[in-house]
N, C-alpha and C positions, 0 to 999 in steps of 0.2 A: 292946757286941756281944761275944758269946762266940765264940772261934775255937778249935777243937781243936788239939792240938799238931801233928798232921800238916798241917792247913791253914795254920798259922803257918809251917811249914817250906816248904810250897809257895809261900806268899806271899813269903817272904824269900829262898828259894833254889830257884826252879823248875827242873825238869829239862826240857831241850829235847825236843821231840817226844813229851811225855807228856800224856795226857788225864786230867783229874781228874773223878771222879764224886762229887758233893757233895750233901749234904742241907742245904738252905738254908731257914731259917725267917724269912720277912719279917713285919714288922708288918702289921696288917690293911690299912693304907692304902698299903703299899709294893709290893704284888704287881705292879701294872702297871709300875712302875719297874724291878722285878727282871726281868720278862720282857723289857723293852726293853733293859736293860743286858746281859743274857746274849746276846741276839740280836746286839747291836752288837759283842760280843766274839767272835763266831763260834761261840758255844756253842748248846746246845739244852736245852729243858725236857723231861725224859724222862717224868716222871709226878708226880702229886700224891699226897701221903701224908696219912694221918689227922692231924688236929690242926694243919693249916696248913703242914706241911712240903712242900717241893718238891725233887725230885731233878733236878739239872742236871748237864750235862757240858760241859766247856770245857777248853781248853789250860791246863796248869799256869802258863804264862807270863801268863795272863789273870787268875789268882786274885787278885793284888794289886789289880787294877782293880775286881774284883767286891767286894772287901773295903772299898773306899772308898764304896760306895753307902750312903746314909743309909736308915734304916728296916729294916735287917737285924738281927734279934735274935740269931741264931746260925748258924754254918756249921761243919759237921762232914763228914768223909768218909763215904761210904756204908758203907765197910768197918767204921768205928767202931761203926756201929749194927747190924752183923750182917746186912745185906741180901745 
């Protein structure tokens, strides 16, 4: 799984009370698991992007739990992509 540098920082040293806006690219068979995991972490799916990406928002403190999900190909911040 590819994690951008800012996502690795959030995973390793999250800021309290900060919300992360992330572009997550799940494998084809991991979409339902991603939706379930994000919801269980108190986050939300904001919108679908072209080519299978999904924008999610969740507390920075939950990023490490999201990164443990199998079937994720990449996670980047929305800012990294210029949205």
